[in-house]
N, C-alpha and C positions, 0 to 999 in steps of 0.2 A: 504494500499500499504506499501511497505517496503522502507526505506531510507537507503542507504549504510552507513556504520559506519563513513567513512571519511566525508561524506556530513552532517550527523547528528552532528559530532564534529564541523564542520564549522558553522552550524546554532546555536548551543549552544554558541560557542565563540562569534558569532555576537551579541547575546543578552547580554552577559556579557560586551562586548566592548561598545555597545550602552548605556547600563544602567550607566556605570561609566562615559562615555563621557557626558551623559546627566546632571550629577551633575556639571561638569565643564562648560558645555554650558549654563546652567541656570544662572550661575554667570557672565560669560563674554559676554553673549548676552541676558540677561534677566533683572530681576528687580534689582539685585545688581549693575550691571554696570550703569543702569539708575539712581539708587540712588547715585552712585558716581558722575555721571554727574551733577545731581541736586545740590549736595554738592559743586561742583566746579563752580556753577553759570550758568549752561547751559540754553539757551533759546530754544523756540520751534524749530527753524531751526537746532540747535545742536542735539536735540532729533531726528529730522527727519533724519539727516545724520547718527547718531549713529545707529538707528534702520533700516536704509535703506542700509548701506554698506554691510550687508550680502546678500542683493539682488544684488547690483551692482557687488559684487565680483564674481558672477556666470559667468561674461563675461570671466574670466580667465580659465573657464572650457574648452573653445574652443581649445587653444594650447595644453592643457593637453590631450584632446581627440585625437588630431592628433598623438601625441606620442604614446598613448595607442593603437590606432588602427593599427599603423604600426610596433610596436615592442611589444613583449611579456614581458612587464615590469610593469604590473598592480600592483603587490604586492610591489616591491621595490620603485616604484614611489609613491604609496600611503603612505608607511611608511616614506619616506623622507619628503613629503609635510606635513603630519600630525605632524611629529616631530617638524618641524619648526613653523608651525602655532600655536601649543599649547604651546611651550616654550617661544615665543616672549612676552607673557603676563608677564613674569618675569621682563620686563622693566618698568612696570607700577609704582612700588614703587619709581622710580626716580622722581616722582612728588614732593617729599619732597624737591627737590633742586630748584623748581620753586618759584618765588615770590608769596606770598599769594595774592589771588584775581586777579592774572594775567589770562587773557583769553587764554594765551599760554598753560595753563594746560589742558583745555578742548580740545584744538586742538591736543595736544600731545596724549591724550587718543583716540581721533578719528583717528589719524594716525596709532596707534598701532592696533586698531580694523580693520581698512581698510586693513592693511598689513596681519594680521592674517586671516581674512575672505577670502582674495584673494587667499592665499596659500591653505587654507582649501578647497576652491572650486575645485582646481585641484585635491587634494587628494580625495575629495568626489566623483568626476566623475570616478576616478579609482576604488574606492570601489564599486560604483554602478555597473560598468561593471563586476567587480570581483564577487560580491555576486549574481547578477542576473543569472549567469551561474550555480549556485549551488542549487537554490531553485526549486524543482519540480513544474511544472506549475499548477498541480491539487490542490496544497495546498498553492499557492503563496499568494492569498488574505488573507486566514486565518492566515498564518504565519506572514505576515507583520502586520496584526491587532493585534495578540497576542504580537508580539515583541514590537510594539509601546506602547501597554498598560503597559507592564512590565517596559520598559524604562521610561515612564512617571511617574510611581509609584516611582521608585527608585530615579529618578532625583528630584521629588518634595519633597521627604523626605529630601534630602540634602538641597534643597532650604529653607525648613522650618527651619532647624537648622541654616543656614546662616542668614536668615531674623531675626530670634529671637535674634541672637548675635548682628546683626547690630542695631536693635531697642533698645536693652539694652545699647549699646554704645552711641546711640543718646540721650537716657534719662540721661545718666551719663555725657556726654561731650557737649550736645547740638550740634550745627553745627560746633564746633571747631575742632582743629587739632586731638584731640583724636578720634573723629568720623571718620575723614578721614583716620587715620591710621588703624582703625578697618576694613573699607571697603577695603583698600589696602591689608591687611592681608588675607581677604577672597579671593581676586583675586589670591594671591600667593598660598594659599592652593588649590585652584581649579586646579592649574597646576599639583599638585601631582596626583589628580584623572585623569587628562589628560594623565599623564605618565602611569598610570595603564591601562587606556583604550588603549594606544598605544601598550602595551604588549599583550593585547587581539588580536589586529591586527597581531602582529608579529607571533603568534602561529596558526592563522587561515590558513587552507590549501587553495590552489587555483588551479583551473584547467588550463591546458595549452591552450592558445588561438590557434585557427586554422583559416585558410583562412585570414591571416592578410592583411590589406589594405595598399597600398603604394601610393595612389593617393592624399594624402594630403587633401586640403580643399574640393575637389570634393566629397570625401567620407563623409565628415562632413554633407553636404547638400543633400546627395543622397536620404535618406528616407524622409527628411523634405520637399523636393520639390515634393513629390507625392501628388495627390489630397487630400488624407486623412491627410497626414502629414501637408499640408498647413492649413487645417481646424483646426487641433489640435493646431498648433502654433498660429493661429489667436485667437482662443478661450482663450488659456492660456495667451497670451500677453495682450489681452484686459482686462481680469479679473485681471491680475497682476497689471495693472495700476490703476484700480478701487480700489483694495484692498490697494495698496500703498498709496493712498491719506490719509488714516487714520493710516498708520503704525507708524508714529512718533508722533501721537496725543494722543494715549492711555495712555502712561506712565505719561506725564505731567498732563493729565486729572486726572488720579488716584492720583498721589502724591501731586498735588497742588490744583486743582479745587475741587476734591471730598474729599480732606484732609484725604487720606488713608495712614496708616503707611506701612512700608515694609511687616510686618506680615499680614496686611489686604490684601495687594496685593497677598501675598502667599496663603492666604485662598481662594481668588478668583481663583488662579491657582489650588488649591486642589479641589475646587468644579468642575471646568472644567475637571480636570483629572479624578475625580471619575466617572463623567458621560461618558467621552470618554473611560475610561477603560472598561465600559460595552458595549458601542456602537461600538468601533473599531473592535472587532472580529465579531460583528453582521454585520457591513457594509462590512468587508472583506469577510465573508462567503456569504453574499447576492450578492456581486459583482461576486463571482465565479459562482453563479446560474443564475442571471437575467442580468448580463452584467455590465461592468464598467461604461459605459456612463449613463445608467439608474440610477445607484446609485449616480453619480455626479449630475444629475438633482435634486434628492432629497436633496443633500447637498446644492446646489445653492439656492433652495427654502427656506432652513433653515437658510442661513447666510446673504442673501442680505440686510435684514431689520434690522440687529442687531445694526448698528451705530445709527439708529433712537432712540434707547433707551436713548442714551446720549444727543441727541438733545433736548429731552423733559424732561431731568432731571433739576430740579431747587434746590435752597437752601431749599425749603420746602418739597422736596421729602423725604418721610420717609426713615430712615436709619435702617439697620439690625444690632441690637446689637451695634449701634454707630460705626460700622466698615466701612460700605459702604452704598450708596443708594440702594434701592431694585432693581433699574434698572440695576446696575452693577452686582448684583447677578443674575438677569435674563439673562444678557449677558453671564455670565460664564456657566449657565445651557444650554442655546441654543448653545453656541459655543462648549461646550464639546460634545453635541449630534450630531451636524451637520457638523462641520469642518472635522472630520474624513471621512465623506461620500464624501467630496470634494477632500481631498488630497490623500487618499489611492488608489482610482481608477486611479489617474493620473499616478502614477508610473507603474501600471500594464498595462495601455493603451500604454504607451511608450515602455515597454518591449515587448508587443505583436506586436507593429507596426514595429519593426526593428529586423533583424537577429543579432546574437551575434557579428559578426565582425564589424557591423556599429552601434551597440547600443550605445556605448560611444559617438559617434558623434552626434546621435540624442538627447541624454540626454544633451550633452554640448550645442548644438545649441538652444534647447528649453530653457535650463536654462539661457543661455546668454541673449536671447531675453526677457524672462520674468523678469530676474534680472534687466536688464537695464531699462525696462519700469516701473518695480516696484519701482526702486530707483527714477526715474523721477517723478512718482506719489507721493512718500514720500517727495521729495523736493518741489513739487507743494503744498502739504498740509502744509509743514512748512513755505513756502513763503507766503501762504495765511494767516496763523496765525500771522506771523510776520508783514504783511502789515496792518492787522486790528489792532493789538496791544492789549495787555491785558487791560481790562477795557472798551473797545470800542465795540459797536455792530452795526450790519447792520439789518435794518428792512426789512423783507420779508413777506408781508402779515401780519398775526397776530403773526408771530414768530420774536423774537429778537435774532439774531444769533451773538454770540461772536466769538473770534478768534479761539476757538476750536470746536464750534458747527457747524460753516459753512463748514469746511472740512468734518465733519461727515455726514452732509446732502448730500453734493456733492458725497462723497464716496458711500453712500447707493444707490443713484440714478444711479450711473455708474455701480454698481454691478448688479442691476436689469437689465439694458440695455445690458451689455456685456455678462451676463450669458446666454442669449438667443442663443448665438453662439454655445453652446454645442449641440443643436439639429442638427447642420450641420455635426457632426462627425459620421463616420461610425465605428461600432464595428468590429475590426479585427476578422477574423475567428480563432476559437480555434483549436490548433493542437492536443489536448487531451481532451477527455470527462471529465467533472467535476465528482469528486468522491462524495459519499454521505456525508451529514453533519457529521454523527457519525464517518466515516472513516477519514475525514479531522481533526476532533478534536483529535481522538486517535493518528493519525500520528504525529501531532504537539506536543501533550502531551508527547508521547514516545520520541520524539527528545529532549524535554526540560529536562526530567528526565534521559536520557541516557539509556533507556531500549528499545531494539529492539521490534518492533511491528510485530506480526505474525497474519494474519487474521484467523478467525475461519474456521475450515474445515467443 
């Protein structure tokens, strides 16, 4: 199939924008910002909030969707939101003016993160509505799979450089002010990549919206309240809570309990990325052929049990090259293989469920519901960890569960139970027949290299 030149340009710019954005995002929402929080004295509840605010912020996608669906402002709205969300991190170096050891420092970082992620959520819903109108349905799964793989590769290369610099600073300065300044410098540098990513958005073309909705909140819930829309929302929301239970637990587990350095955590990310780079296009292509829901079932079966790996990890668990317990490495491998099978079909299911004019509303409504419940789940996990307290355990049969292992066990059980709701979802009918695997690959490849594809005669 042929992709018009303007659409091909938009898809290439989308990959560039996402790859550069990924470097920034891995710092302000990944291991570096968690390392900064640990250096500031964060407790499990702080980690739960820090890693949960990206979920909670999705509530702010609702008012954004109302504006987008009633006015043709997707591009300017996205540019304004993303510009604010990405530059607010320049305030983080103001931490040097806080008293050393003050808990106000960690709350200052949490406030910046909450504000940035909230504004970003509005911009993200505008971008989703914008880009979903440009990708041909027949290659949507393969394109998103390839895009995610490329973005993950570039972003993790940037994270590797940042983690190596941070670990060297820690070796040189210990946990002192020098190490803190190094982490703050990395946050400031990430904003430069965020600005480059914003320029990628600026030059992306956009289609004019048609059939705008002016019914406000009613349009937001129009698709969500259909029988299949309710089933999708129920499945998403329930699983989001189950996953949220462990959201804020992983980083303190890695950095404190498993005694992993920032570079060791980055190696964990690399392993997951390498596996997902291979599997993302496979799951994307498979979802084009056998259906999005069926691929989600495979993903669910592959991810529900992963927190159990940490439940049964002990101090005597063999370590891989003294970097991490083998169970952590197993989690990276399984996560890289199966999480793309869970997340990739979600976007495509929602795109297929709603027409263009109400798609932003459906994405916003589902994002708000899942984000809110995911944050509640993260807060629940953090509160459980804080209630038990470090060094204390709860005996459950033959298992002695500490402050981090109990939320892991609870999260795994809830993932198993709530994942069963996927079977209630009905696959929306396709408007276009899927193309062959070779044609999907050649089409996306030609888009990436900027060469028009002409089928053989």
